[in-house]
C-alpha positions as CSV (number, residue, x, y, z in Angstrom):
1,X,-2.2,-144.4,83.3
2,X,-4.9,-144.4,85.8
3,X,-2.9,-142.0,87.8
4,X,-2.5,-139.8,84.6
5,X,-6.3,-139.8,83.9
6,X,-6.9,-138.9,87.4
7,X,-4.5,-135.9,87.4
8,X,-6.0,-134.7,84.2
9,X,-9.7,-135.0,85.3
10,X,-8.5,-133.0,88.5
11,X,-6.6,-130.3,86.6
12,X,-9.7,-129.8,84.1
13,X,-12.0,-129.5,87.2
14,X,-9.6,-126.9,88.8
15,X,-9.3,-125.1,85.5
16,X,-13.2,-125.2,84.9
17,X,-14.0,-124.1,88.7
18,X,-11.7,-121.2,87.9
19,X,-13.1,-120.2,84.8
20,X,-16.6,-120.2,86.5
21,X,-15.4,-118.2,89.5
22,X,-13.8,-115.8,87.8
23,X,-17.0,-115.3,85.3
24,X,-18.8,-114.7,88.3
25,X,-16.3,-112.7,90.3
26,X,-14.0,-110.4,88.0
27,X,-16.7,-108.1,86.7
28,X,-18.1,-105.6,89.2
29,X,-20.4,-102.7,88.8
30,X,-18.2,-99.7,88.5
31,X,-21.0,-97.4,87.1
32,X,-21.7,-94.1,88.7
33,X,-24.1,-94.2,91.3
34,X,-27.0,-91.7,90.8
35,X,-28.2,-90.3,94.0
36,X,-29.8,-87.3,92.8
37,X,-31.1,-87.1,89.2
38,X,-30.7,-83.6,87.2
39,X,-33.4,-81.8,87.4
40,X,-34.1,-80.9,83.7
41,X,-34.3,-77.3,82.4
42,X,-37.5,-76.1,80.9
43,X,-37.5,-75.9,77.2
44,X,-40.1,-74.4,74.8
45,X,-40.1,-77.4,72.5
46,X,-41.9,-75.9,69.7
47,X,-39.4,-73.2,69.3
48,X,-36.3,-75.4,70.0
49,X,-37.5,-77.8,67.2
50,X,-38.1,-75.0,64.8
51,X,-34.7,-73.5,64.9
52,X,-33.2,-76.8,64.8
53,X,-35.2,-77.4,61.4
54,X,-34.1,-74.2,60.1
55,X,-30.7,-75.2,60.5
56,X,-31.1,-78.5,58.7
57,X,-32.4,-76.7,55.9
58,X,-29.3,-74.7,54.9
59,X,-27.1,-77.2,52.8
60,X,-23.8,-76.5,54.3
61,X,-22.1,-79.5,52.1
62,X,-18.5,-79.9,52.4
63,X,-17.0,-81.5,48.8
64,X,-13.8,-83.3,48.4
65,X,-13.4,-80.9,45.1
66,X,-13.0,-77.7,47.0
67,X,-14.1,-75.8,44.3
68,X,-17.8,-76.6,45.2
69,X,-18.0,-75.2,48.1
70,X,-21.1,-73.0,48.7
71,X,-20.0,-70.0,50.5
72,X,-23.5,-68.7,50.7
73,X,-24.5,-71.4,52.4
74,X,-22.1,-71.1,55.2
75,X,-22.7,-67.5,55.2
76,X,-26.6,-68.3,55.7
77,X,-25.7,-70.1,58.4
78,X,-23.6,-68.2,60.3
79,X,-26.3,-65.4,60.1
80,X,-28.8,-68.3,61.5
81,X,-26.7,-68.7,64.2
82,X,-26.5,-64.9,65.1
83,X,-30.0,-64.3,65.0
84,X,-31.4,-67.8,66.4
85,X,-29.2,-67.3,69.7
86,X,-28.7,-63.4,70.0
87,X,-27.7,-63.6,73.9
88,X,-24.9,-66.1,72.8
89,X,-24.1,-63.7,70.0
90,X,-24.2,-60.7,72.3
91,X,-22.4,-62.1,75.5
92,X,-19.6,-63.9,74.1
93,X,-16.3,-62.9,72.1
94,X,-16.3,-64.6,68.7
95,X,-13.4,-65.4,66.2
96,X,-13.7,-66.3,62.7
97,X,-11.1,-68.8,61.8
98,X,-10.3,-69.8,58.2
99,X,-13.1,-67.5,56.9
100,X,-16.1,-70.1,58.1
101,X,-14.8,-71.7,61.2
102,X,-16.3,-70.0,64.7
103,X,-14.8,-70.1,68.0
104,X,-17.2,-68.6,70.8
105,X,-15.6,-67.7,74.2
106,X,-17.8,-67.2,77.6
107,X,-14.7,-65.8,79.9
108,X,-14.6,-67.2,83.2
109,X,-14.1,-65.4,86.4
110,X,-11.4,-67.6,87.8
111,X,-8.2,-67.5,85.7
112,X,-6.9,-70.3,87.9
113,X,-9.1,-72.7,85.9
114,X,-8.3,-74.3,82.7
115,X,-11.4,-73.9,80.4
116,X,-13.5,-76.2,78.9
117,X,-13.7,-76.9,75.0
118,X,-16.9,-78.3,73.3
119,X,-16.9,-78.8,69.6
120,X,-18.9,-79.7,66.6
121,X,-18.7,-79.0,62.9
122,X,-21.3,-76.9,60.9
123,X,-20.8,-79.0,57.6
124,X,-22.4,-82.4,56.3
125,X,-21.5,-84.8,53.4
126,X,-23.2,-84.5,49.9
127,X,-26.4,-86.6,49.0
128,X,-25.6,-89.1,46.4
129,X,-27.8,-88.4,43.3
130,X,-28.7,-92.0,43.0
131,X,-30.1,-92.2,46.8
132,X,-32.7,-89.4,46.2
133,X,-35.4,-91.4,45.4
134,X,-35.0,-93.5,48.8
135,X,-35.3,-90.6,50.8
136,X,-38.8,-90.6,52.7
137,X,-38.1,-86.8,53.2
138,X,-36.1,-84.3,51.5
139,X,-32.7,-84.5,52.9
140,X,-32.6,-80.6,53.6
141,X,-36.2,-80.3,54.2
142,X,-35.6,-80.3,58.0
143,X,-39.3,-81.7,58.0
144,X,-41.1,-82.8,61.3
145,X,-43.3,-85.7,61.0
146,X,-44.6,-88.1,63.7
147,X,-41.9,-86.7,66.4
148,X,-39.1,-87.2,63.9
149,X,-36.9,-84.7,62.4
150,X,-35.6,-85.5,59.0
151,X,-32.5,-84.5,56.9
152,X,-29.0,-84.3,56.6
153,X,-26.9,-83.1,59.7
154,X,-29.6,-84.3,62.1
155,X,-27.2,-86.9,63.6
156,X,-23.8,-85.8,62.0
157,X,-23.3,-83.1,63.5
158,X,-25.7,-80.3,63.6
159,X,-27.2,-81.8,66.5
160,X,-24.2,-80.9,68.5
161,X,-23.9,-77.4,67.0
162,X,-27.3,-76.3,67.6
163,X,-27.9,-78.2,71.0
164,X,-24.8,-76.5,72.4
165,X,-26.3,-73.0,71.4
166,X,-29.5,-73.7,72.6
167,X,-28.0,-74.7,76.2
168,X,-25.7,-71.6,76.2
169,X,-28.6,-69.3,75.3
170,X,-30.4,-70.8,78.2
171,X,-27.6,-70.4,80.5
172,X,-26.9,-66.8,79.9
173,X,-30.5,-66.0,80.0
174,X,-30.5,-67.5,83.6
175,X,-27.7,-65.1,84.3
176,X,-24.6,-67.5,84.4
177,X,-21.7,-66.3,86.2
178,X,-18.9,-68.5,84.9
179,X,-16.2,-69.5,87.0
180,X,-14.2,-71.7,84.3
181,X,-14.3,-70.3,80.7
182,X,-16.1,-72.0,78.2
183,X,-15.1,-72.1,74.5
184,X,-17.4,-73.5,71.7
185,X,-15.4,-74.7,68.6
186,X,-17.2,-75.5,65.4
187,X,-15.4,-76.4,62.1
188,X,-16.9,-75.8,58.8
189,X,-15.1,-78.7,56.7
190,X,-14.8,-81.8,59.0
191,X,-16.2,-83.9,56.2
192,X,-13.4,-82.9,53.9
193,X,-10.3,-82.8,56.0
194,X,-10.8,-80.5,59.0
195,X,-8.6,-77.6,57.9
196,X,-10.9,-75.5,59.7
197,X,-10.5,-77.1,62.9
198,X,-6.8,-77.5,62.4
199,X,-6.7,-73.7,62.1
200,X,-8.8,-73.4,65.2
201,X,-6.1,-75.5,67.2
202,X,-3.3,-73.5,65.9
203,X,-5.0,-70.2,67.0
204,X,-5.3,-71.8,70.5
205,X,-1.7,-72.7,70.3
206,X,-0.6,-69.5,69.6
207,X,-2.6,-68.0,72.5
208,X,-1.3,-70.5,74.9
209,X,-4.8,-71.6,75.8
210,X,-4.8,-75.2,77.0
211,X,-7.8,-77.1,78.0
212,X,-9.1,-78.9,81.1
213,X,-11.1,-81.5,78.8
214,X,-12.4,-81.5,75.3
215,X,-15.6,-82.7,74.1
216,X,-16.2,-83.5,70.3
217,X,-18.6,-85.9,68.5
218,X,-17.9,-89.6,68.4
219,X,-19.4,-92.1,70.7
220,X,-23.5,-92.3,71.0
221,X,-25.9,-94.2,73.1
222,X,-26.1,-97.9,71.7
223,X,-29.3,-99.8,72.0
224,X,-28.6,-103.6,70.7
225,X,-25.2,-103.2,69.1
226,X,-23.0,-104.0,71.7
227,X,-23.2,-107.8,72.5
228,X,-24.4,-108.8,76.1
229,X,-26.0,-106.0,78.0
230,X,-29.8,-105.4,77.6
231,X,-29.4,-101.9,78.7
232,X,-28.3,-99.2,76.3
233,X,-24.6,-98.3,76.4
234,X,-23.2,-94.8,75.9
235,X,-19.9,-95.1,74.3
236,X,-17.3,-92.1,75.1
237,X,-14.4,-92.1,72.9
238,X,-11.3,-92.0,74.8
239,X,-9.1,-92.3,71.6
240,X,-9.3,-92.6,68.1
241,X,-7.6,-94.3,65.3
242,X,-5.1,-92.6,63.1
243,X,-5.0,-93.6,59.1
244,X,-2.4,-93.3,56.6
245,X,-2.8,-94.0,52.8
246,X,0.7,-96.1,51.6
247,X,1.3,-95.6,47.7
248,X,2.6,-98.6,46.4
249,X,4.1,-98.4,42.6
250,X,6.3,-100.5,40.5
251,X,8.0,-98.9,37.5
252,X,9.3,-100.9,34.3
253,X,9.9,-100.3,30.7
254,X,6.4,-100.7,29.4
255,X,5.9,-101.8,25.6
256,X,3.5,-104.1,23.6
257,X,1.7,-107.1,25.4
258,X,3.0,-109.4,22.7
259,X,6.3,-109.3,24.1
260,X,5.8,-109.5,28.0
261,X,8.8,-109.9,30.5
262,X,8.2,-112.9,33.0
263,X,6.7,-110.4,35.5
264,X,5.1,-107.0,34.6
265,X,4.9,-104.2,36.7
266,X,1.1,-104.8,37.4
267,X,2.0,-108.5,38.2
268,X,4.9,-107.4,40.6
269,X,2.2,-105.0,42.1
270,X,-0.3,-107.7,42.4
271,X,1.8,-110.1,44.5
272,X,2.6,-107.3,46.8
273,X,-1.0,-106.7,47.2
274,X,-1.5,-110.3,48.0
275,X,1.4,-110.1,50.4
276,X,0.0,-107.3,52.3
277,X,-3.5,-108.7,52.4
278,X,-2.1,-112.1,53.8
279,X,-0.5,-110.5,56.3
280,X,-2.7,-108.5,58.7
281,X,-1.6,-106.7,61.7
282,X,-1.6,-108.5,65.1
283,X,-4.6,-108.1,67.4
284,X,-4.9,-106.2,70.5
285,X,-7.8,-106.6,72.9
286,X,-7.0,-103.4,74.9
287,X,-9.9,-101.2,74.3
288,X,-12.1,-104.0,74.2
289,X,-10.9,-104.8,77.8
290,X,-11.5,-101.5,79.1
291,X,-15.1,-101.4,77.7
292,X,-16.3,-104.9,79.4
293,X,-14.7,-103.9,82.6
294,X,-17.4,-101.2,82.9
295,X,-20.2,-103.1,81.3
296,X,-19.1,-106.8,81.8
297,X,-21.2,-107.2,85.0
298,X,-24.1,-106.5,83.0
299,X,-23.9,-109.0,80.5
300,X,-25.1,-113.0,80.7
301,X,-23.0,-115.7,81.8
302,X,-22.3,-117.1,78.2
303,X,-20.4,-113.4,77.8
304,X,-18.8,-113.0,81.0
305,X,-17.1,-116.4,80.9
306,X,-14.8,-116.0,78.2
307,X,-14.4,-112.4,78.7
308,X,-13.3,-112.7,82.1
309,X,-11.2,-115.8,81.2
310,X,-9.1,-113.8,78.4
311,X,-5.9,-115.7,80.0
312,X,-7.2,-118.7,78.6
313,X,-9.7,-118.1,75.8
314,X,-8.6,-115.0,74.3
315,X,-7.8,-116.9,71.1
316,X,-11.5,-117.9,70.9
317,X,-12.6,-114.2,71.8
318,X,-10.2,-112.8,68.9
319,X,-11.7,-115.1,66.4
320,X,-15.0,-114.3,67.2
321,X,-14.1,-110.7,67.2
322,X,-12.4,-111.2,63.7
323,X,-15.2,-112.7,62.3
324,X,-17.0,-109.5,61.8
325,X,-15.7,-106.3,60.1
326,X,-17.1,-103.9,62.4
327,X,-15.4,-105.7,65.6
328,X,-12.5,-106.9,63.9
329,X,-11.7,-103.0,63.2
330,X,-11.5,-102.3,67.1
331,X,-8.9,-104.7,67.9
332,X,-6.4,-104.3,65.1
333,X,-4.9,-101.9,62.4
334,X,-7.0,-102.5,59.4
335,X,-5.8,-102.8,55.8
336,X,-7.8,-101.9,52.8
337,X,-6.7,-101.9,49.2
338,X,-8.8,-99.0,47.8
339,X,-7.3,-97.7,44.4
340,X,-5.6,-99.8,41.5
341,X,-3.7,-98.1,38.3
342,X,-2.1,-99.7,35.5
343,X,-1.9,-99.1,31.8
344,X,-4.9,-97.5,29.6
345,X,-5.0,-100.2,27.2
346,X,-5.4,-103.9,27.4
347,X,-2.4,-104.6,24.9
348,X,-0.1,-102.2,26.2
349,X,2.5,-102.9,29.5
350,X,2.3,-100.4,32.3
351,X,5.2,-98.7,32.8
352,X,3.9,-97.6,36.1
353,X,1.6,-99.9,38.1
354,X,0.4,-98.1,41.4
355,X,-1.9,-99.1,44.3
356,X,-3.2,-97.1,47.3
357,X,-3.5,-99.2,50.6
358,X,-5.5,-97.6,53.3
359,X,-4.8,-98.3,56.9
360,X,-6.7,-97.1,60.0
361,X,-4.2,-97.1,62.8
362,X,-4.7,-98.6,66.3
363,X,-3.1,-96.5,69.1
364,X,0.1,-98.5,69.9
365,X,0.8,-98.8,66.0
366,X,2.4,-95.9,64.2
367,X,3.0,-94.7,60.4
368,X,6.7,-95.7,60.6
369,X,5.8,-99.2,62.1
370,X,3.2,-99.7,59.5
371,X,5.9,-98.7,56.6
372,X,8.2,-101.2,58.1
373,X,5.8,-103.8,58.2
374,X,4.9,-103.3,54.6
375,X,8.9,-103.4,53.8
376,X,9.1,-106.8,55.3
377,X,5.8,-108.4,54.1
378,X,6.3,-107.0,50.5
379,X,10.3,-108.0,50.7
380,X,10.8,-106.7,47.3
381,X,12.9,-103.5,46.3
382,X,11.1,-103.0,43.0
383,X,8.1,-101.8,45.1
384,X,8.2,-98.2,46.1
385,X,6.3,-97.5,49.3
386,X,5.4,-93.7,50.0
387,X,3.0,-92.4,52.6
388,X,0.2,-90.2,52.1
389,X,-2.4,-88.2,53.9
390,X,-1.3,-89.5,57.1
391,X,-2.5,-88.9,60.9
392,X,-1.3,-90.9,63.7
393,X,-3.7,-92.3,66.2
394,X,-4.5,-90.2,68.8
395,X,-3.3,-90.6,72.4
396,X,-5.6,-92.3,75.1
397,X,-7.4,-90.2,77.5
398,X,-7.8,-91.3,80.9
399,X,-11.2,-92.3,82.5
400,X,-10.1,-90.5,86.0
401,X,-9.9,-86.9,84.8
402,X,-12.8,-84.4,85.7
403,X,-14.0,-84.4,82.0
404,X,-14.8,-88.1,82.0
405,X,-16.4,-88.2,85.2
406,X,-18.4,-85.0,84.4
407,X,-19.5,-87.0,80.9
408,X,-20.1,-90.3,82.8
409,X,-22.1,-88.6,85.7
410,X,-24.2,-86.6,83.6
411,X,-25.3,-89.2,81.4
412,X,-26.2,-91.5,84.1
413,X,-28.2,-88.4,86.1
414,X,-30.0,-87.7,82.9
415,X,-30.9,-91.4,82.3
416,X,-29.7,-94.1,85.2
417,X,-30.9,-96.8,82.8
418,X,-28.0,-96.3,80.5
419,X,-24.5,-97.7,81.3
420,X,-21.3,-96.1,80.1
421,X,-18.1,-97.2,78.9
422,X,-15.0,-96.0,77.3
423,X,-14.3,-97.2,73.7
424,X,-12.0,-96.5,70.5
425,X,-13.4,-94.3,67.9
426,X,-13.1,-96.0,64.3
427,X,-13.3,-93.0,62.6
428,X,-11.7,-89.6,62.4
429,X,-12.9,-86.5,64.3
430,X,-11.7,-82.7,64.6
431,X,-10.7,-83.4,67.8
432,X,-7.6,-85.4,66.6
433,X,-6.1,-81.6,65.9
434,X,-6.3,-80.7,69.6
435,X,-3.7,-83.4,70.9
436,X,-1.5,-80.6,72.1
437,X,-3.9,-78.4,73.7
438,X,-5.5,-81.1,76.5
439,X,-4.5,-84.5,77.8
440,X,-8.4,-85.1,78.3
441,X,-9.8,-85.1,74.7
442,X,-13.5,-87.2,74.9
443,X,-16.1,-87.8,71.7
444,X,-19.5,-88.3,72.6
445,X,-22.9,-87.1,71.2
446,X,-26.0,-87.5,73.4
447,X,-28.0,-89.5,70.4
448,X,-29.3,-92.8,70.6
449,X,-28.5,-95.3,67.7
450,X,-29.7,-98.8,67.2
451,X,-28.4,-101.4,64.4
452,X,-31.0,-99.9,62.1
453,X,-30.5,-95.9,62.4
454,X,-26.9,-96.5,62.8
455,X,-26.8,-96.9,58.9
456,X,-28.0,-93.5,58.7
457,X,-24.6,-91.8,59.4
458,X,-23.4,-90.6,56.2
459,X,-26.6,-92.8,54.6
460,X,-30.2,-92.5,53.5
461,X,-33.2,-91.0,55.8
462,X,-31.1,-89.2,58.4
463,X,-33.0,-88.4,61.1
464,X,-33.4,-87.9,65.0
465,X,-36.1,-88.1,67.0
466,X,-37.4,-85.1,68.8
467,X,-37.1,-86.7,72.2
468,X,-33.7,-87.3,71.3
469,X,-32.8,-83.7,70.4
470,X,-34.3,-82.4,73.4
471,X,-32.4,-84.9,75.6
472,X,-29.1,-83.6,73.8
473,X,-30.0,-80.1,74.8
474,X,-30.5,-81.1,78.4
475,X,-27.3,-83.1,78.2
476,X,-25.1,-80.4,76.9
477,X,-27.1,-77.6,79.2
478,X,-25.8,-79.8,82.3
479,X,-22.2,-80.2,81.2
480,X,-21.8,-76.6,80.2
481,X,-23.5,-75.5,83.6
482,X,-21.2,-77.9,85.4
483,X,-17.9,-77.1,83.9
484,X,-18.7,-73.4,84.0
485,X,-19.3,-73.4,87.8
486,X,-15.9,-75.1,88.2
């Protein structure tokens, strides 16, 4: 017994020593080393902010009901872009796609260099009538107050569109002679499915144009959102989740509720839904590990210790991540029952009971594998399963490409206090339509968000600080300039 206890103590000591050693050695500083900061371009701040405010005042709203589309608003926005950025309008080739989406092309001199594509979308989400009273400033006022620009689109996503145009206007005014062709692609309906971006991608495919890299919206600079680091962390999306709605339905004879069968169509469907919710998808820590490979060195020992020892503590880490919906979504394909339908009267048995289950697909899972999962866990041939509104998860772009390194170095050279990390975008962006056009697709906006301002995405009181907006212009100016020079 004494030998057993002694052996156990020795084993525990060895494990503890290995755990502590790994916590202090596994994570090393891989951040881009800043040897020369970027020289900020001189901006006419009042003119820049005035133009941005004007863009916010144009209500380019995307509605799910396409009959509500405001053609005049988008025409007005096109006129605004042409008049506000005359050099871009004169010196680039423009192509109108699907009526309201736009491509800008600044031709490069070296045809051996693949072009770079910068993306954004002109549309914004609607304002809920019930929330109007909660806005501190009218949502389409574009009002500047106390160093803040207010309004729908200041974050999502006119900040990208207008800052890109400001950057290119400056570069053209300075006489840029690009080696690499630069394209801008601005969709008009990203918030309602992205048909404009889809048509743009089809146009590029037909023209046989492939890109060195693509940069769209997605990640931001987070402050106090990522657990562990005290420094802000810039999250650069290297992939995004897919999505699919599966329509579940059960058919029966219907009839009067006074003479029900043992199991009604609604009851059979309910049991199927319970089985689906009780069998979530397996967790995968791949993207979580990628993130902390880059920023783990900057976390306290209490964070580093479990993350450096996933070989032993991955079940604990998974449980911690699964405890919050926001972090759970980053490590598994999520399941959300969103719609239910039965009969339209309390004493009528439904002939058809149906439900919609929305899945956000982690790369590695597929629409086909999700369907197979449903068949297995429901295990009832009476439940019909059909996919609707499906889009596979994206491919995963490398962090070793020119595009990622350019994004990373530009962020760090503008602000060396910001850490840069790859991550998985949980929502959908227009870039999902461009998978066949580049192996290197990234999703990032030079915008800073904290736990409070993060809620303004599609929410009340959307706003951006003047400082952040000016920094976005500096970021795009540097990115476009460096990419153009090849």
